DONU-238253 format. One line per 2 residues: number of its first residue (from 1); their letters; for each residue x, y, z of N, C-alpha, C. Coordinates in steps of 0.2 Angstrom, whole numbers. Last residue first. Layout:
N
NUM = a = X Y Z X Y Z X Y Z ~ ...
This chain:
318
318 = al = 188 543 754 184 537 753 185 531 757 ~ 199 552 756 193 552 761 188 547 760
316 = he = 205 550 739 206 552 746 199 553 750 ~ 204 536 729 201 542 731 202 544 738
314 = wg = 209 526 716 211 529 722 207 536 723 ~ 194 519 708 201 520 708 203 523 715
312 = yg = 181 511 698 184 514 704 191 515 704 ~ 174 506 687 178 512 686 181 515 693
310 = kl = 175 490 679 173 494 685 177 500 685 ~ 172 485 664 177 487 668 175 492 673
308 = er = 161 473 658 162 479 660 168 480 665 ~ 166 462 644 163 463 651 165 470 653
306 = eg = 165 450 631 166 457 633 162 458 640 ~ 175 435 631 170 439 629 171 446 631
304 = ye = 187 428 633 181 426 637 174 430 635 ~ 197 434 626 194 427 624 188 425 628
302 = dk = 190 451 628 195 446 627 193 439 625 ~ 187 467 631 185 462 627 191 457 626
300 = ih = 180 478 644 186 474 642 183 468 637 ~ 173 494 643 173 487 643 179 484 641
298 = vg = 165 508 650 172 505 648 171 498 649 ~ 152 520 644 155 515 648 162 512 646
296 = tg = 142 521 629 144 524 635 148 518 639 ~ 142 525 611 139 522 617 142 525 624
294 = dh = 154 522 598 147 525 601 145 521 607 ~ 171 519 603 165 517 600 159 522 602
292 = vs = 189 518 603 183 522 605 177 520 600 ~ 200 504 608 197 509 603 191 512 606
290 = gi = 216 499 615 209 498 613 206 503 608 ~ 229 500 617 226 496 622 218 495 620
288 = im = 245 503 610 238 503 609 234 498 613 ~ 259 510 619 255 504 616 248 506 616
286 = an = 275 516 622 268 517 621 265 511 618 ~ 287 518 630 285 511 627 277 512 626
284 = cg = 298 531 628 293 528 630 291 521 627 ~ 309 539 622 310 534 627 304 530 630
282 = tl = 306 548 613 306 551 620 307 545 625 ~ 306 541 601 310 547 601 311 549 609
280 = rs = 295 532 603 302 530 602 307 535 603 ~ 284 541 603 286 537 609 293 534 608
278 = is = 285 547 590 286 551 596 288 547 602 ~ 281 536 583 288 539 582 290 543 588
276 = mv = 268 535 587 273 529 589 280 532 588 ~ 263 546 582 263 546 589 268 540 591
274 = ed = 264 544 568 268 550 571 268 549 578 ~ 256 533 566 263 532 565 267 538 568
272 = lh = 243 538 570 246 533 574 254 532 573 ~ 235 547 563 241 549 566 245 544 570
270 = ek = 224 540 559 228 542 554 235 545 557 ~ 217 536 570 221 531 567 226 534 562
268 = sv = 218 548 583 215 546 577 220 541 574 ~ 219 544 601 222 548 594 218 545 588
266 = ta = 218 547 618 215 544 612 218 548 606 ~ 228 542 632 226 546 627 222 543 622
264 = vi = 237 542 647 232 539 644 229 544 639 ~ 253 542 654 248 546 650 243 541 647
262 = ey = 258 538 670 258 537 663 253 541 660 ~ 258 538 684 260 544 681 262 543 673
260 = ee = 254 528 694 259 526 688 262 532 685 ~ 245 531 704 252 534 704 257 531 699
258 = ga = 235 516 703 236 523 704 244 525 705 ~ 228 502 703 234 504 707 234 512 708
256 = yf = 219 495 694 217 498 701 223 500 705 ~ 224 489 683 219 494 682 218 498 689
254 = vl = 235 480 687 235 484 681 231 490 681 ~ 231 473 699 238 476 698 238 481 693
252 = dd = 219 469 696 220 473 701 226 477 701 ~ 221 460 685 217 466 684 218 471 690
250 = is = 228 450 691 232 454 686 228 461 685 ~ 228 447 709 224 448 702 228 452 698
248 = ls = 239 435 717 236 442 716 232 442 709 ~ 248 426 722 241 425 722 237 431 721
246 = ne = 261 427 720 258 430 726 251 430 727 ~ 264 421 708 268 419 714 265 422 720
244 = ra = 255 428 700 254 421 701 258 419 707 ~ 261 441 700 254 440 702 253 433 704
242 = fs = 274 439 694 273 441 701 266 440 704 ~ 270 435 681 273 430 686 273 432 693
240 = ev = 264 447 677 260 441 677 263 436 682 ~ 275 456 677 269 457 682 265 450 682
238 = gk = 285 454 668 286 451 674 280 452 679 ~ 281 469 660 285 463 660 286 460 667
236 = gi = 265 475 662 272 476 662 275 469 662 ~ 251 475 652 254 472 657 261 473 657
234 = pk = 238 482 646 245 485 646 249 482 652 ~ 227 472 638 229 474 644 237 476 644
232 = he = 218 475 624 224 473 626 226 476 633 ~ 205 480 623 207 474 619 213 471 621
230 = ii = 193 490 629 200 488 630 201 481 627 ~ 182 502 623 183 495 623 191 493 623
228 = fr = 172 515 628 179 513 627 179 506 628 ~ 160 526 621 161 519 624 168 517 623
226 = kg = 158 543 625 159 538 621 160 531 625 ~ 158 556 631 152 553 629 152 547 624
224 = sa = 169 562 636 168 562 629 162 559 626 ~ 168 560 650 169 567 647 167 567 640
222 = ks = 167 545 650 161 550 652 162 557 649 ~ 180 542 646 174 540 642 168 544 644
220 = me = 188 548 655 188 550 648 182 548 644 ~ 184 541 667 183 549 667 183 551 659
218 = hl = 187 528 663 180 530 664 179 537 664 ~ 201 529 663 197 527 657 190 529 657
216 = ty = 204 532 676 206 537 671 202 535 664 ~ 200 521 683 196 527 684 198 532 679
214 = al = 209 511 677 202 511 676 198 517 677 ~ 222 517 682 220 516 675 212 516 673
212 = gd = 224 529 695 222 522 692 220 522 685 ~ 227 542 697 222 539 701 220 532 699
210 = ss = 237 544 687 239 544 694 234 542 699 ~ 237 545 673 234 539 676 235 539 684
208 = dm = 232 560 664 237 555 667 234 550 672 ~ 223 561 649 224 562 656 230 558 658
206 = as = 216 566 634 221 563 637 220 565 645 ~ 210 567 616 209 568 623 215 564 627
204 = ta = 217 567 604 210 570 605 208 571 612 ~ 234 571 600 229 568 605 222 571 604
202 = yr = 243 579 592 239 573 589 233 570 594 ~ 250 588 600 248 590 593 243 585 590
200 = al = 253 581 611 247 586 612 245 588 605 ~ 265 574 611 258 571 609 253 576 608
198 = ml = 274 583 615 274 581 608 268 578 606 ~ 271 583 629 271 589 625 271 588 618
196 = gf = 272 569 632 265 573 633 265 579 629 ~ 286 566 630 281 563 626 274 567 626
194 = rl = 291 575 640 293 576 633 288 572 629 ~ 285 569 652 284 576 650 286 577 643
192 = rp = 279 558 660 281 557 653 280 564 650 ~ 286 555 676 281 558 672 284 558 665
190 = kp = 291 542 686 294 546 680 288 549 676 ~ 295 539 703 290 539 698 293 544 692
188 = ml = 303 532 713 306 537 708 301 537 702 ~ 296 523 722 301 528 725 303 534 720
186 = vs = 289 515 712 286 519 718 290 524 721 ~ 298 511 703 292 514 701 288 518 706
184 = rv = 307 504 712 309 511 708 303 514 706 ~ 300 493 714 301 497 720 303 504 717
182 = ar = 300 486 701 294 488 704 295 494 710 ~ 314 484 699 309 488 694 303 491 697
180 = ak = 318 477 710 321 483 709 317 487 704 ~ 309 465 708 309 470 714 312 476 713
178 = fw = 314 461 696 307 463 696 306 468 702 ~ 327 457 700 326 462 695 319 465 695
176 = ss = 324 447 710 328 453 711 327 458 706 ~ 307 442 711 314 441 709 318 447 710
174 = ak = 297 442 726 298 444 719 306 443 717 ~ 283 442 738 289 439 735 290 441 727
172 = ag = 279 455 749 278 451 743 284 448 740 ~ 279 464 760 284 459 759 283 453 754
170 = el = 271 474 761 268 468 764 273 462 763 ~ 277 486 757 273 486 763 271 479 766
168 = li = 285 483 746 288 487 752 284 486 758 ~ 277 474 738 284 472 741 286 476 747
166 = kl = 266 482 736 265 475 739 272 473 742 ~ 272 492 729 269 493 736 268 487 740
164 = ga = 276 486 718 281 489 722 278 490 729 ~ 263 482 713 268 477 714 273 480 719
162 = kt = 258 495 710 255 491 715 259 485 717 ~ 268 498 700 267 502 706 264 498 711
160 = yg = 267 489 689 273 489 693 272 493 700 ~ 256 490 681 257 484 686 262 485 691
158 = fp = 259 494 664 256 495 671 257 489 675 ~ 269 503 651 265 497 654 263 498 661
156 = gs = 265 519 643 269 513 646 265 508 649 ~ 256 527 638 263 529 637 268 524 639
154 = vl = 242 520 629 245 522 636 252 523 634 ~ 228 524 619 234 522 620 237 524 627
152 = il = 214 520 608 216 522 615 223 519 616 ~ 209 528 593 213 522 596 214 525 603
150 = dg = 193 532 586 200 534 589 203 528 592 ~ 180 528 583 186 526 578 193 528 581
148 = ts = 173 543 589 172 536 587 177 534 582 ~ 184 553 599 179 552 593 178 545 592
146 = ag = 187 563 613 188 557 610 182 556 605 ~ 184 574 621 187 575 614 188 569 610
144 = sr = 190 577 638 185 576 633 188 576 626 ~ 201 581 644 199 574 645 193 572 641
142 = rv = 210 591 633 206 590 638 204 582 639 ~ 225 599 630 221 593 628 217 591 634
140 = vr = 229 615 624 228 611 629 223 605 627 ~ 242 616 611 235 617 613 234 613 620
138 = he = 256 619 612 252 618 606 245 620 607 ~ 261 622 624 266 621 619 262 622 612
136 = li = 256 634 636 254 629 631 259 628 626 ~ 265 635 652 262 638 646 260 632 641
134 = gl = 262 635 670 265 633 664 262 636 658 ~ 264 634 687 262 638 682 266 635 675
132 = mc = 259 626 702 263 626 696 260 630 691 ~ 260 623 719 256 626 714 261 628 708
130 = cd = 261 610 731 265 613 725 260 616 720 ~ 263 606 747 258 609 742 262 612 737
128 = iv = 267 594 758 270 598 753 265 600 748 ~ 268 589 775 263 591 769 267 596 764
126 = le = 272 579 788 274 582 782 268 583 777 ~ 261 581 802 265 577 798 267 581 792
124 = kg = 256 592 810 257 585 813 261 580 809 ~ 264 607 806 259 602 806 260 596 809
122 = en = 269 624 803 270 618 807 263 614 806 ~ 275 631 787 271 631 793 272 625 797
120 = td = 280 641 774 282 636 778 277 637 785 ~ 278 644 756 277 646 763 279 640 767
118 = gg = 286 651 741 281 646 744 280 649 751 ~ 296 652 726 294 654 733 289 649 736
116 = vi = 300 647 714 301 654 715 299 656 722 ~ 308 634 705 304 635 711 305 642 714
114 = ki = 307 631 688 310 635 694 305 636 699 ~ 311 617 678 307 622 681 311 626 686
112 = nf = 316 605 671 318 612 669 313 617 671 ~ 316 593 677 310 595 673 311 602 670
110 = er = 328 591 683 325 586 679 320 588 674 ~ 330 603 690 335 602 685 331 596 680
108 = ea = 320 603 700 321 609 695 325 607 689 ~ 322 590 706 316 591 702 317 597 697
106 = mr = 334 594 713 334 588 708 328 589 703 ~ 328 603 722 333 605 717 334 600 711
104 = fg = 320 595 729 317 601 725 322 603 720 ~ 329 587 735 324 584 731 321 589 726
102 = ra = 336 596 744 339 592 738 334 589 733 ~ 326 599 753 329 604 748 332 601 742
100 = ig = 324 587 759 319 590 756 321 595 750 ~ 337 586 765 335 581 760 329 584 756
98 = rv = 337 597 774 341 597 768 340 592 763 ~ 327 592 783 326 598 778 330 598 773
96 = yr = 335 582 788 329 580 785 327 586 780 ~ 345 589 794 347 584 789 340 582 785
94 = ed = 338 596 804 341 600 799 343 595 793 ~ 323 588 810 330 590 811 332 593 804
92 = vg = 308 592 818 311 590 812 318 592 812 ~ 301 598 829 306 593 830 310 590 824
90 = kp = 284 597 822 289 600 827 295 595 828 ~ 282 594 804 281 592 811 286 596 816
88 = la = 278 606 792 283 601 795 282 600 802 ~ 272 610 777 270 610 784 275 604 787
86 = ls = 277 621 763 278 615 768 275 616 774 ~ 274 625 746 272 626 753 273 620 757
84 = tl = 281 631 732 280 625 736 279 627 743 ~ 277 636 716 277 638 723 276 632 727
82 = ay = 285 636 700 281 633 705 282 636 712 ~ 286 637 682 287 639 688 283 636 694
80 = lp = 284 628 670 289 633 670 291 635 678 ~ 278 615 660 279 618 667 285 623 667
78 = kv = 269 615 646 276 615 648 276 618 655 ~ 255 604 642 257 611 645 264 610 647
76 = gk = 248 593 638 252 597 633 254 604 635 ~ 242 586 647 238 591 644 241 595 639
74 = sa = 251 578 652 246 575 649 241 580 645 ~ 260 587 659 262 584 653 256 581 649
72 = md = 252 591 670 253 596 664 255 592 658 ~ 252 579 677 246 582 675 247 587 669
70 = sv = 266 579 679 263 573 675 256 576 673 ~ 268 590 687 272 589 681 268 584 676
68 = pa = 261 587 699 259 592 695 262 592 688 ~ 270 575 703 263 575 702 260 580 698
66 = vi = 283 579 704 281 574 699 274 575 698 ~ 284 586 716 284 590 710 282 586 704
64 = sk = 283 576 725 278 582 726 278 586 720 ~ 294 569 722 287 566 720 282 572 721
62 = ra = 304 577 728 304 576 721 297 573 719 ~ 301 575 741 301 581 738 300 581 731
60 = iq = 303 561 742 297 564 744 296 570 741 ~ 317 560 739 312 557 735 305 559 736
58 = wp = 322 567 750 323 570 744 319 566 739 ~ 319 558 761 316 565 761 317 568 754
56 = em = 315 541 755 320 546 757 317 553 757 ~ 304 528 758 305 534 754 310 539 758
54 = gr = 300 518 766 306 517 762 308 523 758 ~ 283 518 765 288 516 769 294 515 764
52 = pv = 275 531 755 276 524 757 282 523 761 ~ 266 544 755 273 542 756 273 535 759
50 = dt = 252 548 755 256 548 749 263 546 749 ~ 246 548 768 243 545 762 247 544 756
48 = ge = 255 555 777 251 549 779 248 545 773 ~ 260 566 770 264 560 772 260 554 773
46 = vl = 253 572 755 252 572 762 256 565 765 ~ 254 584 743 257 578 745 256 578 753
44 = md = 244 592 731 246 592 738 249 585 740 ~ 244 604 718 244 597 720 247 596 727
42 = ck = 238 614 705 240 613 712 239 606 714 ~ 241 623 690 240 616 693 242 617 700
40 = la = 238 633 676 239 632 683 237 625 685 ~ 243 641 661 240 635 664 242 635 671
38 = ve = 239 655 651 243 651 656 239 646 659 ~ 238 665 637 235 659 641 240 656 645
36 = is = 235 682 635 240 677 635 237 671 640 ~ 226 692 635 226 688 629 232 682 629
34 = ni = 227 696 648 228 700 643 230 696 636 ~ 226 680 652 228 686 655 231 691 650
32 = sv = 216 666 654 219 671 650 220 677 653 ~ 219 650 661 216 656 661 220 661 656
30 = ve = 216 633 663 219 638 659 215 644 659 ~ 220 620 675 216 626 673 219 631 669
28 = vd = 221 603 673 224 609 674 219 614 672 ~ 211 593 673 217 592 677 222 598 678
26 = dy = 195 600 675 200 596 671 206 596 675 ~ 178 604 675 184 602 679 188 598 674
24 = cr = 165 617 674 169 611 672 175 610 676 ~ 160 628 681 155 623 677 159 617 674
22 = kg = 159 636 696 164 633 691 160 627 687 ~ 153 642 707 150 643 700 155 640 694
20 = is = 156 639 719 159 645 716 158 646 709 ~ 148 628 722 147 634 726 150 640 723
18 = ss = 152 618 713 146 621 712 145 627 716 ~ 165 616 718 164 619 711 158 622 710
16 = ii = 161 610 731 165 617 730 164 620 724 ~ 155 599 726 151 603 731 155 610 730
14 = ei = 165 592 719 158 594 716 155 599 720 ~ 175 590 728 176 594 723 170 597 719
12 = vr = 168 581 737 170 588 739 172 592 734 ~ 167 570 728 161 574 730 162 581 733
10 = re = 180 567 727 177 569 721 170 573 723 ~ 183 563 741 187 568 738 183 571 732
8 = gv = 168 558 749 174 557 746 177 563 743 ~ 161 561 766 161 561 758 168 560 756
6 = gk = 154 551 779 158 556 776 157 556 769 ~ 150 541 789 150 539 782 155 544 778
4 = sn = 149 546 802 153 540 800 154 539 793 ~ 152 564 801 148 558 802 152 552 800
2 = mm = 154 580 808 157 574 805 152 569 806 ~ 149 597 804 148 591 808 151 585 804
């Protein structure tokens, strides 16, 4: 039975996990088959909630692959194979389907994976469900594992994705170069696959930021039983000017957007040089944004003192 309040996506996961006896949850699932460990990830793209205005069919199909690749990257898992299932609305034309096929092929080449099959059905709107299989390059990096004294890093700056959505959906004002940068972050998101695979050797915990930076930090803090203190906001170039011009909150653009597909990780100080070297090698712009302490919760520390960073983020059904 439906009611006006309903339940959010995370509560749905809790209920189903409890019912099937699953005792933990992470961004990929690792199973052993005859002593061989493989990683599995399933991710669903739904047109009504995941496809902003202006996206071409090939970009939509590519994005459906980007999402599970990004989760695997943050865990140190190399993606290999995928099954992609499609629900298409009645009356869809061949040109649109060819666009979807083009996006799948581009993703195969870009991420060196193979789409080996799937299913096709009819629906009221486009839905692409991707089930991906991968192998561990070194070890799986959980969202738990951060230790007191670790540094908190992100693989790149934040703020562009929500700015891009504001430009595409609300006509927000922006300079030509910033508009191009922000809109590209929405239409052509880039998972940090090479960085994630190499980072796995050193990261003590990690997640991808596709549900928002604040939510990701809270999930990692809670899973590790540690207090995260953020001392440097990872603000992208031009984001502050864009926020001022459109009377928007910097914190809202940086911490509460989602779909950036950056990696958020903790590393010990002794491995910082190696990690920053990996960042340069893989073309990332990794930066240290804070540190791990005893305690609980996530806080921002700046010239105004220390305050709690609220942990909400994107959630389906909420």
